[in-house]
C-alpha positions in Angstrom: -18.5 2.1 1.3 -15.3 4.1 1.4 -13.1 1.0 1.1 -15.2 -0.2 -1.9 -14.7 3.1 -3.6 -11.0 3.1 -3.0 -10.2 -0.5 -3.8 -13.1 -1.7 -5.9 -13.1 -5.5 -6.2 -9.6 -5.9 -4.9 -9.5 -7.3 -1.3 -6.6 -8.6 0.8 -6.4 -12.3 1.5 -6.4 -11.5 5.2 -7.1 -8.4 7.3 -5.9 -8.2 10.9 -8.3 -6.3 13.1 -6.5 -5.2 16.2 -9.6 -4.8 18.5 -9.8 -2.9 21.7 -12.5 -1.4 23.8 -13.2 2.1 22.5 -13.0 3.6 25.9 -9.5 2.2 26.5 -8.3 3.2 23.1 -9.6 6.8 23.7 -7.9 6.8 27.1 -4.6 5.8 25.5 -4.9 8.6 23.0 -5.4 11.2 25.8 -2.2 10.1 27.5 0.0 10.7 24.4 2.7 13.3 24.7 1.9 15.1 21.5 -1.0 17.2 20.1 -4.0 15.2 18.8 -4.6 15.2 15.1 -8.0 15.7 13.5 -9.0 12.0 13.9 -7.6 11.8 17.4 -9.7 14.8 18.4 -13.0 13.1 17.7 -15.2 12.2 20.7 -15.5 8.7 22.3 -18.7 8.0 20.4 -16.8 8.3 17.1 -14.3 5.6 18.2 -17.1 3.3 19.3 -18.9 3.7 15.9 -15.6 3.0 14.0 -15.0 -0.1 16.1 -18.5 -1.4 15.6 -18.1 -0.8 11.8 -14.9 -2.9 11.7 -16.4 -5.6 13.9 -19.5 -5.7 11.6 -17.2 -6.1 8.5 -15.3 -8.9 10.3 -18.6 -10.7 11.0 -19.6 -10.4 7.4 -16.3 -11.9 6.2 -15.0 -14.2 8.9 -12.7 -16.1 6.5 -10.9 -12.9 5.6 -10.6 -11.2 9.0 -8.5 -12.2 12.0 -9.6 -10.4 15.1 -6.8 -10.0 17.7 -6.9 -8.5 21.2 -5.0 -5.3 20.9 -4.5 -5.1 24.6 -2.0 -7.9 24.4 1.7 -7.1 24.5 3.3 -6.4 21.2 5.3 -9.7 21.2 2.1 -11.7 21.7 0.4 -9.9 18.9 3.3 -10.5 16.6 3.3 -14.2 17.5 -0.4 -14.5 16.8 -0.1 -12.8 13.4 2.8 -15.1 12.5 0.8 -18.2 13.4 -2.2 -17.1 11.5 -0.1 -16.4 8.4 1.6 -19.8 8.7 -1.7 -21.5 9.0 -3.6 -19.6 6.3 -0.8 -19.7 3.8 0.4 -23.3 4.6 3.9 -22.4 5.7 4.6 -20.0 2.8 6.0 -17.6 5.4 9.1 -19.1 7.0 9.5 -18.9 10.8 
């Protein structure tokens, strides 16, 4: 609903959803060496609800969402994004 209000009918051609178990994401936040902001201070249940909302959106529009495992190393995620872009846009993005 918030996205609809903000962007109206305009949608990206592809949305990359970097998915991770909410408990693991929450644990990573607790280990940061800086004060938590307002969103980072929310309880674990908040993170699980947000994750489920994004997964629901991805299930409703599977052609627009690419769900990636956010626990992978950064290099693997970058390679996966690159491959998806090359496939979806038929080589428009050069290697």
